[in-house]
py3Dmol code that shows the C-alpha trace and the ligand (Angstrom):
import py3Dmol

protein = """\
ATOM      1  CA  UNK A   1      11.394 -36.523   2.167  1.00  0.00           C
ATOM      2  CA  UNK A   2       9.127 -33.657   3.012  1.00  0.00           C
ATOM      3  CA  UNK A   3       6.737 -32.236   0.412  1.00  0.00           C
ATOM      4  CA  UNK A   4       7.911 -28.719   1.424  1.00  0.00           C
ATOM      5  CA  UNK A   5      11.696 -28.081   2.168  1.00  0.00           C
ATOM      6  CA  UNK A   6      12.924 -24.952   4.101  1.00  0.00           C
ATOM      7  CA  UNK A   7      16.348 -23.854   4.310  1.00  0.00           C
ATOM      8  CA  UNK A   8      18.158 -20.876   5.724  1.00  0.00           C
ATOM      9  CA  UNK A   9      21.479 -19.677   4.531  1.00  0.00           C
ATOM     10  CA  UNK A  10      23.112 -16.126   4.747  1.00  0.00           C
ATOM     11  CA  UNK A  11      19.855 -14.495   5.781  1.00  0.00           C
ATOM     12  CA  UNK A  12      17.874 -16.219   2.815  1.00  0.00           C
ATOM     13  CA  UNK A  13      15.033 -18.501   3.738  1.00  0.00           C
ATOM     14  CA  UNK A  14      14.324 -20.783   0.761  1.00  0.00           C
ATOM     15  CA  UNK A  15      10.953 -22.663   0.594  1.00  0.00           C
ATOM     16  CA  UNK A  16      10.905 -25.408  -2.107  1.00  0.00           C
ATOM     17  CA  UNK A  17       8.085 -27.218  -3.352  1.00  0.00           C
ATOM     18  CA  UNK A  18       9.126 -30.883  -3.223  1.00  0.00           C
ATOM     19  CA  UNK A  19       6.364 -33.107  -4.634  1.00  0.00           C
ATOM     20  CA  UNK A  20       7.343 -33.721  -8.087  1.00  0.00           C
ATOM     21  CA  UNK A  21       5.436 -36.969  -8.549  1.00  0.00           C
ATOM     22  CA  UNK A  22       2.229 -34.867  -8.206  1.00  0.00           C
ATOM     23  CA  UNK A  23       3.642 -31.849  -9.975  1.00  0.00           C
ATOM     24  CA  UNK A  24       4.082 -30.089  -6.792  1.00  0.00           C
ATOM     25  CA  UNK A  25       0.301 -29.891  -6.109  1.00  0.00           C
ATOM     26  CA  UNK A  26      -0.209 -28.461  -2.686  1.00  0.00           C
ATOM     27  CA  UNK A  27      -2.227 -30.140  -0.004  1.00  0.00           C
ATOM     28  CA  UNK A  28      -3.668 -28.495   3.107  1.00  0.00           C
ATOM     29  CA  UNK A  29      -0.821 -29.989   5.124  1.00  0.00           C
ATOM     30  CA  UNK A  30       1.817 -28.294   2.769  1.00  0.00           C
ATOM     31  CA  UNK A  31      -0.071 -24.995   3.158  1.00  0.00           C
ATOM     32  CA  UNK A  32       0.281 -25.366   6.906  1.00  0.00           C
ATOM     33  CA  UNK A  33       4.038 -25.900   6.623  1.00  0.00           C
ATOM     34  CA  UNK A  34       4.404 -23.113   4.319  1.00  0.00           C
ATOM     35  CA  UNK A  35       2.306 -20.602   6.503  1.00  0.00           C
ATOM     36  CA  UNK A  36       4.475 -21.715   9.543  1.00  0.00           C
ATOM     37  CA  UNK A  37       7.717 -21.086   7.662  1.00  0.00           C
ATOM     38  CA  UNK A  38       6.528 -17.597   6.352  1.00  0.00           C
ATOM     39  CA  UNK A  39       5.299 -16.548   9.999  1.00  0.00           C
ATOM     40  CA  UNK A  40       8.657 -17.766  11.220  1.00  0.00           C
ATOM     41  CA  UNK A  41      10.551 -15.693   8.588  1.00  0.00           C
ATOM     42  CA  UNK A  42       8.503 -12.704   9.799  1.00  0.00           C
ATOM     43  CA  UNK A  43       9.725 -12.924  13.469  1.00  0.00           C
ATOM     44  CA  UNK A  44      13.198 -14.581  12.962  1.00  0.00           C
ATOM     45  CA  UNK A  45      15.860 -11.813  12.996  1.00  0.00           C
ATOM     46  CA  UNK A  46      18.159 -14.349  11.127  1.00  0.00           C
ATOM     47  CA  UNK A  47      15.736 -14.170   8.057  1.00  0.00           C
ATOM     48  CA  UNK A  48      16.189 -11.190   5.891  1.00  0.00           C
ATOM     49  CA  UNK A  49      14.545 -12.414   2.528  1.00  0.00           C
ATOM     50  CA  UNK A  50      12.368 -15.332   1.604  1.00  0.00           C
ATOM     51  CA  UNK A  51      12.573 -17.181  -1.664  1.00  0.00           C
ATOM     52  CA  UNK A  52       9.892 -19.571  -2.942  1.00  0.00           C
ATOM     53  CA  UNK A  53      10.914 -21.903  -5.732  1.00  0.00           C
ATOM     54  CA  UNK A  54       9.894 -25.282  -7.537  1.00  0.00           C
ATOM     55  CA  UNK A  55      11.767 -27.384  -9.908  1.00  0.00           C
ATOM     56  CA  UNK A  56      13.034 -26.441 -13.302  1.00  0.00           C
ATOM     57  CA  UNK A  57      10.242 -28.395 -14.889  1.00  0.00           C
ATOM     58  CA  UNK A  58       7.338 -27.362 -12.707  1.00  0.00           C
ATOM     59  CA  UNK A  59       6.660 -24.646 -10.183  1.00  0.00           C
ATOM     60  CA  UNK A  60       3.153 -26.043  -8.836  1.00  0.00           C
ATOM     61  CA  UNK A  61       0.167 -27.587 -10.355  1.00  0.00           C
ATOM     62  CA  UNK A  62      -1.807 -25.355  -7.686  1.00  0.00           C
ATOM     63  CA  UNK A  63      -4.049 -26.808  -5.203  1.00  0.00           C
ATOM     64  CA  UNK A  64      -4.234 -30.581  -4.773  1.00  0.00           C
ATOM     65  CA  UNK A  65      -7.545 -31.463  -6.159  1.00  0.00           C
ATOM     66  CA  UNK A  66      -8.014 -34.828  -4.405  1.00  0.00           C
ATOM     67  CA  UNK A  67      -6.918 -33.157  -1.153  1.00  0.00           C
ATOM     68  CA  UNK A  68      -9.522 -30.352  -1.856  1.00  0.00           C
ATOM     69  CA  UNK A  69     -12.239 -33.107  -1.700  1.00  0.00           C
ATOM     70  CA  UNK A  70     -10.885 -34.516   1.568  1.00  0.00           C
ATOM     71  CA  UNK A  71      -9.865 -31.329   3.292  1.00  0.00           C
ATOM     72  CA  UNK A  72     -12.025 -28.515   1.790  1.00  0.00           C
ATOM     73  CA  UNK A  73     -10.881 -24.992   2.857  1.00  0.00           C
ATOM     74  CA  UNK A  74     -14.413 -23.899   3.845  1.00  0.00           C
ATOM     75  CA  UNK A  75     -13.221 -21.270   6.644  1.00  0.00           C
ATOM     76  CA  UNK A  76     -11.001 -18.516   6.529  1.00  0.00           C
ATOM     77  CA  UNK A  77      -8.925 -20.158   9.182  1.00  0.00           C
ATOM     78  CA  UNK A  78      -7.939 -22.959   6.671  1.00  0.00           C
ATOM     79  CA  UNK A  79      -4.276 -23.378   6.141  1.00  0.00           C
ATOM     80  CA  UNK A  80      -4.424 -22.067   2.527  1.00  0.00           C
ATOM     81  CA  UNK A  81      -5.909 -18.988   3.611  1.00  0.00           C
ATOM     82  CA  UNK A  82      -3.549 -18.664   6.510  1.00  0.00           C
ATOM     83  CA  UNK A  83      -0.663 -19.067   4.120  1.00  0.00           C
ATOM     84  CA  UNK A  84      -1.920 -16.319   1.714  1.00  0.00           C
ATOM     85  CA  UNK A  85      -2.476 -14.013   4.523  1.00  0.00           C
ATOM     86  CA  UNK A  86       1.106 -14.598   5.859  1.00  0.00           C
ATOM     87  CA  UNK A  87       2.579 -13.825   2.478  1.00  0.00           C
ATOM     88  CA  UNK A  88       0.579 -10.620   2.170  1.00  0.00           C
ATOM     89  CA  UNK A  89       1.579  -9.594   5.577  1.00  0.00           C
ATOM     90  CA  UNK A  90       5.433 -10.438   5.149  1.00  0.00           C
ATOM     91  CA  UNK A  91       7.160  -7.132   5.640  1.00  0.00           C
ATOM     92  CA  UNK A  92      10.535  -8.682   4.361  1.00  0.00           C
ATOM     93  CA  UNK A  93      11.314  -9.147   0.646  1.00  0.00           C
ATOM     94  CA  UNK A  94       9.786 -12.198  -1.049  1.00  0.00           C
ATOM     95  CA  UNK A  95      11.258 -13.548  -4.236  1.00  0.00           C
ATOM     96  CA  UNK A  96       9.755 -16.375  -6.477  1.00  0.00           C
ATOM     97  CA  UNK A  97      11.567 -18.464  -9.073  1.00  0.00           C
ATOM     98  CA  UNK A  98       9.098 -19.961 -11.466  1.00  0.00           C
ATOM     99  CA  UNK A  99       9.863 -22.704 -14.118  1.00  0.00           C
ATOM    100  CA  UNK A 100       7.241 -24.853 -15.961  1.00  0.00           C
ATOM    101  CA  UNK A 101       3.635 -24.706 -15.079  1.00  0.00           C
ATOM    102  CA  UNK A 102       2.285 -22.479 -12.339  1.00  0.00           C
ATOM    103  CA  UNK A 103      -1.306 -23.248 -12.026  1.00  0.00           C
ATOM    104  CA  UNK A 104      -3.881 -21.482  -9.712  1.00  0.00           C
ATOM    105  CA  UNK A 105      -2.326 -20.524  -6.554  1.00  0.00           C
ATOM    106  CA  UNK A 106       0.990 -21.257  -8.159  1.00  0.00           C
ATOM    107  CA  UNK A 107       0.407 -18.032 -10.247  1.00  0.00           C
ATOM    108  CA  UNK A 108      -1.753 -15.950  -7.743  1.00  0.00           C
ATOM    109  CA  UNK A 109       0.882 -16.140  -4.920  1.00  0.00           C
ATOM    110  CA  UNK A 110       3.148 -14.252  -7.271  1.00  0.00           C
ATOM    111  CA  UNK A 111       1.032 -11.212  -6.732  1.00  0.00           C
ATOM    112  CA  UNK A 112       2.328 -11.189  -3.198  1.00  0.00           C
ATOM    113  CA  UNK A 113       6.090 -11.483  -4.179  1.00  0.00           C
ATOM    114  CA  UNK A 114       8.311  -8.509  -4.651  1.00  0.00           C
ATOM    115  CA  UNK A 115      10.462  -9.992  -7.391  1.00  0.00           C
ATOM    116  CA  UNK A 116       9.535 -12.669  -9.703  1.00  0.00           C
ATOM    117  CA  UNK A 117      12.147 -14.659 -11.990  1.00  0.00           C
ATOM    118  CA  UNK A 118      10.656 -17.040 -14.667  1.00  0.00           C
ATOM    119  CA  UNK A 119      12.204 -19.629 -16.680  1.00  0.00           C
ATOM    120  CA  UNK A 120      11.403 -19.393 -20.476  1.00  0.00           C
ATOM    121  CA  UNK A 121       9.243 -22.521 -20.068  1.00  0.00           C
ATOM    122  CA  UNK A 122       6.915 -20.880 -17.477  1.00  0.00           C
ATOM    123  CA  UNK A 123       3.211 -21.215 -18.150  1.00  0.00           C
ATOM    124  CA  UNK A 124       1.125 -19.121 -15.834  1.00  0.00           C
ATOM    125  CA  UNK A 125      -2.758 -19.903 -15.418  1.00  0.00           C
ATOM    126  CA  UNK A 126      -5.621 -19.218 -13.069  1.00  0.00           C
ATOM    127  CA  UNK A 127      -8.244 -21.831 -14.081  1.00  0.00           C
ATOM    128  CA  UNK A 128     -10.688 -21.235 -11.294  1.00  0.00           C
ATOM    129  CA  UNK A 129     -13.800 -20.836 -13.534  1.00  0.00           C
ATOM    130  CA  UNK A 130     -12.817 -24.209 -15.108  1.00  0.00           C
ATOM    131  CA  UNK A 131     -13.025 -25.773 -11.785  1.00  0.00           C
ATOM    132  CA  UNK A 132     -16.332 -24.213 -10.845  1.00  0.00           C
ATOM    133  CA  UNK A 133     -14.588 -21.876  -8.368  1.00  0.00           C
ATOM    134  CA  UNK A 134     -13.563 -18.148  -8.096  1.00  0.00           C
ATOM    135  CA  UNK A 135     -10.304 -16.324  -7.653  1.00  0.00           C
ATOM    136  CA  UNK A 136      -8.248 -16.449  -4.366  1.00  0.00           C
ATOM    137  CA  UNK A 137      -5.139 -14.580  -2.943  1.00  0.00           C
ATOM    138  CA  UNK A 138      -6.923 -11.138  -3.743  1.00  0.00           C
ATOM    139  CA  UNK A 139      -6.261 -12.119  -7.512  1.00  0.00           C
ATOM    140  CA  UNK A 140      -9.521 -10.682  -8.336  1.00  0.00           C
ATOM    141  CA  UNK A 141      -8.280  -7.295  -7.208  1.00  0.00           C
ATOM    142  CA  UNK A 142      -4.648  -7.514  -8.059  1.00  0.00           C
ATOM    143  CA  UNK A 143      -4.845  -9.083 -11.554  1.00  0.00           C
ATOM    144  CA  UNK A 144      -7.002  -6.267 -12.985  1.00  0.00           C
ATOM    145  CA  UNK A 145      -4.794  -3.694 -11.339  1.00  0.00           C
ATOM    146  CA  UNK A 146      -1.542  -5.073 -12.644  1.00  0.00           C
ATOM    147  CA  UNK A 147      -2.598  -6.358 -16.099  1.00  0.00           C
ATOM    148  CA  UNK A 148      -5.440  -3.988 -16.912  1.00  0.00           C
ATOM    149  CA  UNK A 149      -9.017  -5.208 -16.825  1.00  0.00           C
ATOM    150  CA  UNK A 150      -9.431  -6.867 -20.035  1.00  0.00           C
ATOM    151  CA  UNK A 151      -6.160  -8.792 -19.912  1.00  0.00           C
ATOM    152  CA  UNK A 152      -7.158  -9.819 -16.362  1.00  0.00           C
ATOM    153  CA  UNK A 153     -10.565 -10.859 -17.549  1.00  0.00           C
ATOM    154  CA  UNK A 154      -8.976 -13.116 -20.308  1.00  0.00           C
ATOM    155  CA  UNK A 155      -6.700 -14.816 -17.669  1.00  0.00           C
ATOM    156  CA  UNK A 156      -9.466 -15.347 -15.071  1.00  0.00           C
ATOM    157  CA  UNK A 157     -12.480 -16.053 -17.123  1.00  0.00           C
ATOM    158  CA  UNK A 158     -10.936 -18.278 -19.830  1.00  0.00           C
ATOM    159  CA  UNK A 159      -8.312 -19.621 -17.526  1.00  0.00           C
ATOM    160  CA  UNK A 160      -6.033 -20.259 -20.267  1.00  0.00           C
ATOM    161  CA  UNK A 161      -2.225 -20.303 -19.869  1.00  0.00           C
ATOM    162  CA  UNK A 162      -0.011 -17.220 -20.583  1.00  0.00           C
ATOM    163  CA  UNK A 163       3.735 -17.640 -20.964  1.00  0.00           C
ATOM    164  CA  UNK A 164       6.811 -16.220 -19.593  1.00  0.00           C
ATOM    165  CA  UNK A 165       7.205 -13.335 -22.213  1.00  0.00           C
ATOM    166  CA  UNK A 166       3.572 -12.110 -21.856  1.00  0.00           C
ATOM    167  CA  UNK A 167       3.978 -12.337 -18.013  1.00  0.00           C
ATOM    168  CA  UNK A 168       6.971 -10.205 -18.263  1.00  0.00           C
ATOM    169  CA  UNK A 169       5.129  -7.827 -20.572  1.00  0.00           C
ATOM    170  CA  UNK A 170       2.222  -7.394 -18.078  1.00  0.00           C
ATOM    171  CA  UNK A 171       4.563  -6.808 -15.068  1.00  0.00           C
ATOM    172  CA  UNK A 172       3.978 -10.193 -13.232  1.00  0.00           C
ATOM    173  CA  UNK A 173       7.724 -11.243 -14.096  1.00  0.00           C
ATOM    174  CA  UNK A 174      10.976  -9.270 -13.697  1.00  0.00           C
ATOM    175  CA  UNK A 175      13.190 -11.203 -15.862  1.00  0.00           C
ATOM    176  CA  UNK A 176      13.053 -14.409 -18.027  1.00  0.00           C
ATOM    177  CA  UNK A 177      16.012 -16.762 -17.970  1.00  0.00           C
ATOM    178  CA  UNK A 178      16.700 -20.485 -19.001  1.00  0.00           C
ATOM    179  CA  UNK A 179      14.764 -22.761 -16.674  1.00  0.00           C
ATOM    180  CA  UNK A 180      17.965 -24.325 -15.185  1.00  0.00           C
ATOM    181  CA  UNK A 181      19.034 -20.865 -14.087  1.00  0.00           C
ATOM    182  CA  UNK A 182      15.882 -19.533 -12.541  1.00  0.00           C
ATOM    183  CA  UNK A 183      16.466 -20.666  -8.927  1.00  0.00           C
ATOM    184  CA  UNK A 184      20.151 -19.411  -8.947  1.00  0.00           C
ATOM    185  CA  UNK A 185      18.944 -16.159 -10.284  1.00  0.00           C
ATOM    186  CA  UNK A 186      16.554 -15.826  -7.533  1.00  0.00           C
ATOM    187  CA  UNK A 187      19.242 -16.669  -4.943  1.00  0.00           C
ATOM    188  CA  UNK A 188      21.644 -14.115  -6.478  1.00  0.00           C
ATOM    189  CA  UNK A 189      18.983 -11.358  -6.141  1.00  0.00           C
ATOM    190  CA  UNK A 190      18.057 -12.513  -2.647  1.00  0.00           C
ATOM    191  CA  UNK A 191      21.713 -12.469  -1.448  1.00  0.00           C
ATOM    192  CA  UNK A 192      21.926  -8.855  -2.799  1.00  0.00           C
ATOM    193  CA  UNK A 193      18.786  -7.776  -0.919  1.00  0.00           C
ATOM    194  CA  UNK A 194      20.051  -9.639   2.297  1.00  0.00           C
ATOM    195  CA  UNK A 195      23.192  -7.419   2.368  1.00  0.00           C
ATOM    196  CA  UNK A 196      21.165  -4.247   2.355  1.00  0.00           C
ATOM    197  CA  UNK A 197      19.782  -2.606   5.641  1.00  0.00           C
ATOM    198  CA  UNK A 198      16.715  -4.568   6.422  1.00  0.00           C
ATOM    199  CA  UNK A 199      14.787  -1.636   8.012  1.00  0.00           C
ATOM    200  CA  UNK A 200      15.164   0.296   4.756  1.00  0.00           C
ATOM    201  CA  UNK A 201      13.852  -2.511   2.721  1.00  0.00           C
ATOM    202  CA  UNK A 202      10.835  -3.051   5.207  1.00  0.00           C
ATOM    203  CA  UNK A 203       9.999   0.521   5.054  1.00  0.00           C
ATOM    204  CA  UNK A 204      10.263   0.767   1.420  1.00  0.00           C
ATOM    205  CA  UNK A 205       8.053  -2.292   0.934  1.00  0.00           C
ATOM    206  CA  UNK A 206       5.588  -0.876   3.448  1.00  0.00           C
ATOM    207  CA  UNK A 207       5.392   2.299   1.614  1.00  0.00           C
ATOM    208  CA  UNK A 208       4.936   0.759  -1.616  1.00  0.00           C
ATOM    209  CA  UNK A 209       2.090  -1.222  -0.514  1.00  0.00           C
ATOM    210  CA  UNK A 210       0.439   0.993   2.103  1.00  0.00           C
ATOM    211  CA  UNK A 211      -2.429   2.115  -0.219  1.00  0.00           C
ATOM    212  CA  UNK A 212      -3.647  -1.404  -0.637  1.00  0.00           C
ATOM    213  CA  UNK A 213      -2.642  -3.590   2.294  1.00  0.00           C
ATOM    214  CA  UNK A 214      -6.062  -3.399   4.075  1.00  0.00           C
ATOM    215  CA  UNK A 215      -7.763  -3.844   0.787  1.00  0.00           C
ATOM    216  CA  UNK A 216      -6.000  -6.962   0.031  1.00  0.00           C
ATOM    217  CA  UNK A 217      -6.845  -8.586   3.209  1.00  0.00           C
ATOM    218  CA  UNK A 218     -10.496  -7.532   2.853  1.00  0.00           C
ATOM    219  CA  UNK A 219     -10.543  -9.062  -0.632  1.00  0.00           C
ATOM    220  CA  UNK A 220      -8.962 -12.305   0.440  1.00  0.00           C
ATOM    221  CA  UNK A 221     -11.729 -12.656   3.006  1.00  0.00           C
ATOM    222  CA  UNK A 222     -14.555 -11.921   0.428  1.00  0.00           C
ATOM    223  CA  UNK A 223     -12.925 -14.445  -1.931  1.00  0.00           C
ATOM    224  CA  UNK A 224     -12.446 -17.147   0.794  1.00  0.00           C
ATOM    225  CA  UNK A 225     -16.255 -16.942   1.679  1.00  0.00           C
ATOM    226  CA  UNK A 226     -17.128 -17.358  -2.058  1.00  0.00           C
ATOM    227  CA  UNK A 227     -14.583 -20.032  -2.667  1.00  0.00           C
ATOM    228  CA  UNK A 228     -15.619 -22.005   0.439  1.00  0.00           C
ATOM    229  CA  UNK A 229     -19.270 -21.868  -0.713  1.00  0.00           C
ATOM    230  CA  UNK A 230     -18.607 -22.611  -4.316  1.00  0.00           C
ATOM    231  CA  UNK A 231     -16.484 -25.869  -3.392  1.00  0.00           C
ATOM    232  CA  UNK A 232     -19.774 -27.440  -2.322  1.00  0.00           C
ATOM    233  CA  UNK A 233     -21.650 -26.414  -5.518  1.00  0.00           C
ATOM    234  CA  UNK A 234     -22.297 -28.883  -8.420  1.00  0.00           C
ATOM    235  CA  UNK A 235     -19.928 -27.241 -10.828  1.00  0.00           C
ATOM    236  CA  UNK A 236     -16.887 -27.764  -8.573  1.00  0.00           C
ATOM    237  CA  UNK A 237     -18.070 -31.426  -7.895  1.00  0.00           C
ATOM    238  CA  UNK A 238     -18.326 -32.031 -11.492  1.00  0.00           C
ATOM    239  CA  UNK A 239     -14.930 -30.501 -12.283  1.00  0.00           C
ATOM    240  CA  UNK A 240     -13.136 -32.292  -9.397  1.00  0.00           C
ATOM    241  CA  UNK A 241     -14.837 -35.631 -10.233  1.00  0.00           C
ATOM    242  CA  UNK A 242     -13.783 -35.266 -13.897  1.00  0.00           C
ATOM    243  CA  UNK A 243     -10.133 -34.596 -12.775  1.00  0.00           C
ATOM    244  CA  UNK A 244     -10.028 -37.701 -10.571  1.00  0.00           C
ATOM    245  CA  UNK A 245     -11.713 -39.758 -13.309  1.00  0.00           C
ATOM    246  CA  UNK A 246      -9.474 -38.203 -15.923  1.00  0.00           C
ATOM    247  CA  UNK A 247     -12.180 -37.052 -18.142  1.00  0.00           C
ATOM    248  CA  UNK A 248     -13.480 -33.745 -19.510  1.00  0.00           C
ATOM    249  CA  UNK A 249     -16.020 -31.933 -17.251  1.00  0.00           C
ATOM    250  CA  UNK A 250     -19.553 -31.472 -18.479  1.00  0.00           C
ATOM    251  CA  UNK A 251     -20.948 -28.084 -17.374  1.00  0.00           C
ATOM    252  CA  UNK A 252     -23.779 -28.162 -19.964  1.00  0.00           C
ATOM    253  CA  UNK A 253     -26.600 -28.241 -17.361  1.00  0.00           C
ATOM    254  CA  UNK A 254     -24.932 -26.107 -14.813  1.00  0.00           C
TER     255      UNK A 254
END
"""
ligand_1 = """\
48
COA
N -4.067 -32.015 -7.793
C -3.904 -33.335 -7.553
N -2.980 -34.144 -8.359
C -2.445 -33.420 -9.333
C -2.545 -32.208 -9.541
C -3.340 -31.468 -8.837
N -3.705 -30.101 -9.039
N -2.000 -31.721 -10.852
C -1.269 -32.904 -11.132
N -1.674 -33.917 -10.364
C -1.052 -35.422 -10.499
C -1.914 -35.970 -11.567
O -3.098 -36.539 -11.191
C -0.931 -37.180 -11.996
O -1.032 -38.106 -10.879
P -0.964 -39.710 -11.294
O 0.400 -39.957 -11.769
O -1.166 -40.408 -9.867
O -1.946 -39.932 -12.296
C 0.550 -36.551 -11.615
O 0.225 -35.471 -10.938
C 1.137 -36.045 -12.958
O 0.341 -35.216 -13.585
P 0.149 -35.000 -15.090
O -1.251 -34.289 -15.497
O 0.342 -36.403 -15.720
O 1.283 -34.140 -15.478
P 1.508 -33.176 -16.861
O 3.060 -32.937 -16.859
O 0.860 -33.978 -17.946
O 0.701 -31.931 -16.578
C -0.019 -30.129 -15.374
C 1.053 -30.945 -15.598
C 0.268 -29.205 -14.062
C -0.246 -29.151 -16.646
C -1.371 -30.863 -15.083
O -1.184 -31.858 -14.183
C -2.547 -30.053 -14.603
O -3.071 -29.344 -15.368
N -3.008 -30.247 -13.297
C -4.216 -29.768 -12.816
C -3.988 -28.340 -12.387
C -5.225 -27.523 -11.735
O -6.145 -27.654 -12.213
N -4.906 -27.239 -10.495
C -5.795 -26.657 -9.614
C -5.871 -25.219 -9.664
S -6.788 -24.340 -8.656
"""
view = py3Dmol.view(width=600, height=400)
view.addModel(protein, "pdb")
view.setStyle({"model": 0}, {"cartoon": {"style": "trace"}})
view.addModel(ligand_1, "xyz")
view.setStyle({"model": 1}, {"stick": {}})
view.zoomTo()
view.show()
């Protein structure tokens, strides 16, 4: 079975992380499939709304760290950056259903969703610094804007998890429900949107985002350049090596 499932029903395209044995960690190939799906959703008139979801126990463990070592995203054309740009550019409504851990890009992709529903077991984290890296998905711009600088600094510099209630408080999450209900909740809301006039949805979303669309893409490019460079630096090598060897990283000399 594929690591990414896509399904179209009643105008709703649902993209599902389906790699439970690796906690839905995302490889370059998976980013490629998701970027293609979102790009298809953009042009396909049968798609009115897109939902991205995981499993009730895990949304995503973020980038697959082993795959990072084999397929480092060192240029802006890497699948991961293509996926992020496709999400930022999607004019149609985008909904996320998050239960369990949402690590790294599992959290930052939510900045590009219009509605986010979370299970009460959701744990959001952006541990880029802990991996010797820097933020992506324009999260260095959008997290301070949404959370306020100090709360964003806590999330991005310390990289510790924050939970469903706190995520709702800072405005990252619309509603918290039991984990077994989160995917169904997203589908209910998606179907409501799919029944509305698409041109009005698109225009409303475009107007809400018009002040920041170009800035978001520019920030993504800045981040991608730093990220690609930092992947080859000693801190990231130490962090990835430690993860693969299941030990704590030692940054004391870095
Ligand atoms: N990349 C590659 N493999 C990953 C992974 C990742 N990001 N996250 C989990 N896995 C793998 C583990 O190596 C393990 O594989 P194994 O069974 O072959 O040893 C398997 O998935 C299960 O992971 P485990 O850590 O045992 O699950 P858990 O339920 O105890 O914890 C997480 C879940 C998500 C909290 C934890 O796996 C984690 O923190 N992962 C790393 C997250 C991360 O740093 N991502 C990068 C962000 S940029």
